[in-house]
C-alpha positions in Angstrom: 12.8 25.8 -1.4 10.1 23.1 -1.4 6.8 24.1 0.3 6.1 20.8 1.1 8.2 17.6 1.4 6.1 14.4 1.5 7.4 11.2 2.6 5.6 8.1 1.0 4.2 7.7 -2.6 1.1 5.3 -1.4 -2.3 6.6 -1.8 -2.0 8.7 1.0 1.0 10.3 0.3 0.2 10.7 -3.4 -3.5 11.9 -2.6 -2.1 14.8 -0.2 0.6 15.5 -2.8 -2.2 16.0 -5.5 -4.3 18.0 -3.2 -1.7 20.6 -2.0 0.2 20.9 -5.5 -2.7 22.7 -6.7 -1.4 25.9 -4.6 2.1 24.9 -3.1 5.4 23.7 -4.6 5.4 19.8 -3.5 8.1 17.3 -3.8 7.9 13.4 -3.1 10.3 11.3 -1.4 10.2 7.3 -1.2 12.6 4.6 -0.5 11.3 2.2 -2.9 12.3 2.0 -6.5 8.8 3.5 -7.8 5.4 4.8 -6.7 2.6 3.0 -4.5 3.7 2.0 -1.3 1.6 -0.7 -0.2 -0.3 -0.5 -3.8 3.2 -1.6 -5.4 3.1 -3.5 -8.6 6.0 -6.3 -8.9 7.3 -7.0 -12.4 8.2 -10.6 -13.3 9.2 -10.2 -16.9 8.1 -8.0 -19.9 4.5 -7.0 -19.0 3.9 -9.5 -16.7 3.7 -8.6 -13.1 1.8 -8.9 -9.6 -0.1 -6.7 -7.4 1.7 -7.9 -4.0 0.2 -5.3 -1.7 -3.4 -3.9 -2.3 -5.6 -6.1 -3.9 -8.5 -4.1 -5.0 -10.6 -1.1 -4.1 -14.1 -1.5 -2.6 -15.6 2.1 -1.9 -17.9 2.5 0.9 -18.7 6.3 1.3 -20.5 8.2 -1.2 -17.7 10.8 -1.5 -15.2 8.1 -2.3 -17.7 6.4 -4.7 -17.7 9.3 -6.7 -13.9 9.7 -6.9 -13.5 6.2 -7.9 -16.1 6.7 -10.8 -14.1 9.6 -12.0 -10.9 7.6 -11.9 -12.9 4.9 -13.8 -14.1 7.4 -16.5 -10.5 8.5 -16.8 -9.1 5.0 -17.5 -7.0 4.8 -14.3 -9.1 2.0 -12.5 -11.4 -0.6 -13.8 -13.9 -3.1 -12.3 -12.3 -6.6 -11.5 -14.8 -8.9 -13.3 -14.9 -12.7 -12.9 -15.6 -15.1 -10.1 -14.4 -14.3 -6.6 -14.8 -17.4 -4.4 -15.5 -16.7 -0.7 -14.9 -19.9 1.2 -15.4 -17.7 4.7 -18.9 -17.2 3.8 -19.0 -13.5 5.7 -21.4 -10.9 5.1 -20.4 -9.1 1.8 -20.9 -5.2 1.7 -20.2 -3.4 -1.8 -19.2 -6.4 -4.1 -17.8 -4.1 -6.8 -13.9 -4.5 -6.8 -12.0 -1.8 -8.8 -8.3 -2.4 -9.7 -5.6 -0.1 -11.8 -5.8 -0.5 -15.5 -2.1 -1.2 -15.9 -1.4 -2.1 -12.2 -2.7 -1.2 -8.8 -0.4 1.6 -8.2 -1.9 3.2 -11.4 -3.8 5.9 -8.8 -0.6 6.8 -7.3 0.9 7.4 -10.8 -2.2 9.4 -11.8 -2.1 11.6 -8.5 1.7 12.4 -8.9 1.8 12.9 -12.8 3.1 16.6 -12.3 5.1 16.4 -9.0 8.5 15.9 -8.7 9.5 12.3 -7.5 12.5 11.0 -5.7 12.9 7.2 -5.3 15.4 5.1 -3.7 15.5 8.2 -1.4 15.5 6.9 2.4 15.0 9.6 5.0 17.7 9.3 7.8 17.1 12.2 9.6 14.8 15.1 10.0 15.4 18.4 11.7 13.4 21.6 12.2 15.3 24.7 12.8 12.3 27.5 13.8 12.0 28.3 10.1 12.1 25.3 7.8 12.7 21.4 7.7 16.4 19.9 7.0 15.7 16.5 5.4 18.8 14.4 5.5 18.8 11.0 3.0 20.8 8.2 3.4 22.4 8.7 0.1 24.2 11.6 1.8 21.8 14.2 0.0 19.7 16.7 2.0 16.8 19.0 1.2 15.2 22.0 2.8 11.5 22.5 3.0 9.0 24.9 4.5 6.7 21.8 5.8 6.9 18.4 6.1 4.3 15.6 5.7 5.0 12.0 6.8 2.4 8.8 5.7 5.0 6.1 7.4 3.6 3.5 9.6 3.0 4.6 13.3 6.2 2.5 14.6 8.6 4.2 12.2 7.0 7.8 12.6 7.5 7.7 16.3 11.4 7.0 15.4 11.9 9.5 13.0 9.7 12.3 14.4 9.4 11.6 18.0 10.8 15.0 19.2 8.4 16.8 17.1 4.9 15.0 18.1 2.7 15.8 20.8 3.0 13.4 24.1 -0.9 12.7 23.5 -0.4 11.5 19.8 2.9 9.6 20.6 0.6 7.6 23.6 -2.0 6.5 20.8 -2.3 2.7 21.2 -1.7 1.9 17.7 -1.4 -1.7 16.9 0.1 -2.3 13.3 -0.4 -6.0 12.1 1.9 -7.7 9.7 1.5 -9.4 6.0 3.5 -12.0 4.2 2.8 -12.1 0.7 4.0 -14.7 -2.1 4.3 -14.3 -6.0 4.3 -17.4 -7.8 4.4 -18.7 -11.6 3.2 -21.9 -12.7 4.3 -23.1 -16.1 1.8 -23.5 -18.9 -1.6 -23.8 -17.2 -5.0 -23.2 -18.8 -6.9 -19.9 -18.5 -9.2 -20.4 -15.0 -12.8 -19.1 -14.7 -12.0 -17.2 -11.5 -10.0 -14.2 -10.2 -9.4 -14.5 -6.7 -10.2 -16.9 -3.8 -10.9 -16.2 0.1 -9.8 -19.3 2.1 -11.2 -20.4 5.4 -7.7 -21.2 6.5 -5.4 -20.5 9.4 -2.3 -19.7 7.1 -3.6 -18.5 3.6 -5.7 -15.6 3.6 -6.3 -14.5 0.0 -5.2 -15.7 -3.4 -5.4 -13.3 -6.5 -5.1 -15.0 -10.0 -3.3 -12.3 -11.9 -4.4 -13.4 -15.2 -8.2 -12.7 -14.6 -7.2 -8.7 -14.6 -6.8 -9.0 -18.6 -3.6 -6.9 -18.4 -1.4 -9.5 -20.3 -1.7 -12.8 -22.3 0.6 -15.6 -20.8 0.5 -19.2 -20.9 1.8 -19.2 -17.4 -0.4 -18.7 -14.5 0.6 -16.0 -12.1 -0.7 -16.0 -8.5 -0.4 -13.5 -5.5 -0.8 -15.3 -2.6 -1.2 -13.6 1.3 -1.1 -15.0 4.3 -3.4 -14.7 7.5 -3.1 -12.1 10.3 -2.1 -14.7 12.8 0.2 -16.4 10.6 2.1 -13.4 9.6 2.4 -12.5 13.3 4.2 -15.6 14.0 6.6 -15.8 11.2 7.1 -12.1 10.1 10.5 -11.8 11.6 11.4 -15.4 10.4 10.9 -14.5 6.6 14.3 -13.1 5.9 16.0 -15.5 7.8 15.0 -18.7 6.5 13.3 -20.2 3.3 10.9 -22.4 5.4 8.4 -19.6 5.7 8.2 -19.2 2.2 7.9 -22.9 1.6 5.0 -23.6 4.2 3.0 -20.9 2.7 3.6 -22.3 -1.0 2.9 -25.9 0.3 -0.5 -25.0 1.7 -1.6 -22.9 -1.5 -0.5 -26.3 -3.3 -2.1 -28.6 -1.1 -5.6 -26.4 -1.2 -5.6 -25.8 -4.9 -3.8 -29.1 -6.5 -1.4 -27.4 -8.6 1.8 -29.3 -9.0 4.8 -28.1 -7.5 7.0 -29.4 -10.3 5.6 -26.8 -12.6 6.3 -23.8 -10.6 9.1 -22.0 -12.2 9.2 -18.5 -9.9 8.7 -17.7 -6.3 9.1 -14.5 -4.6 8.0 -13.2 -1.0 7.6 -9.8 0.5 7.0 -9.0 4.0 5.0 -6.1 5.0 5.8 -5.6 9.0 3.6 -2.7 9.5 0.6 -3.5 7.3 -2.6 -2.5 8.9 -4.3 -1.2 12.0 -7.8 -2.4 12.3 -9.0 -0.1 15.0 -9.8 3.6 14.5 -7.8 6.2 16.3 -8.7 9.5 17.7 -7.5 11.5 14.7 -8.2 11.2 11.2 -4.8 12.9 10.6 -2.4 15.3 12.4 -1.1 18.6 11.7 1.1 20.6 14.0 1.2 24.6 13.2 4.1 25.4 15.1 6.2 23.0 13.2 4.5 22.8 10.1 4.4 18.9 10.3 1.3 16.6 9.1 0.9 12.9 9.3 -1.8 11.1 7.5 -2.1 7.4 6.5 -4.6 4.7 6.5 -4.0 3.6 10.1 -5.5 6.6 11.6 -9.0 5.2 10.5 -8.6 1.3 9.4 -7.0 -0.7 6.9 -8.6 0.2 3.6 -7.3 2.3 0.9 -10.5 4.5 1.4 -9.2 5.1 4.9 -5.8 6.3 3.3 -7.6 8.9 1.0 -10.0 10.0 3.7 -7.0 10.7 6.1 -5.0 12.6 3.3 -8.4 14.7 2.6 -8.5 15.6 6.4 -5.1 16.8 6.5 -5.5 19.0 3.3 -8.4 20.6 5.1 -6.5 21.1 8.5 -3.6 22.9 6.3 -5.6 24.8 4.2 -7.5 26.2 7.5 
């Protein structure tokens, strides 16, 4: 029997899995095709790909900075060099931007190297029978585990585990905002002397020039474009129903950058319905000894990668105590 079944292979899930695996038998389950969660990487063809979720890591706390430097030494992460244009002109904090050497899910892959992973494994139902958890998957398979850790967004958590969570925690006022991402390939473009653009715009928030990450050489320009928060709120539920949302985001990018629409040879959109929580909760993580049920995720603390890592470390301490 598994000691800890962990739902989610993103930063929080992979971090808590890595920490617990030094003492317990741990197994990861994820509905996606591979690891990373919102730090996932989408392949276009051959070695060409997009970081369509997390864009970069910019460590703030001393503890997290030390952790990131270790990953840099181990060639898991590297500094994202180049010109990062910011047309919002907001006050900058730590200007160093770290990205995965191979992709932005490199951190999750590194954490999960020695851990059994199950992908395309969406959990349908969980049940605690006084002694252990029974985990039922949509593909008909089921597993047993002494303990269970969930890293899903708060709205999904309430649906899956409502009967096992305290009323105080369930009543937490957590509002998660969506994000819409667009991945495009523009045929035969010269290499640009920039890495990213932060827009001062009501539709576009951010654009990442994938070629600048120096993971591949291509005559084509690969861009990952992310919408503004307000625009995503208005359009997230329309994304799968209509091409208009995708087209509007693409048109705004073309208008602001001057690219030719005729040269675009690939367009793919992705919506994150529960992407960010910008307000801290009363918790850093959640642990119930009675049910041996844990929850960790960035949304406990904030929208950053560092928040997911901090939440996972906090949960690890609670379990060990």
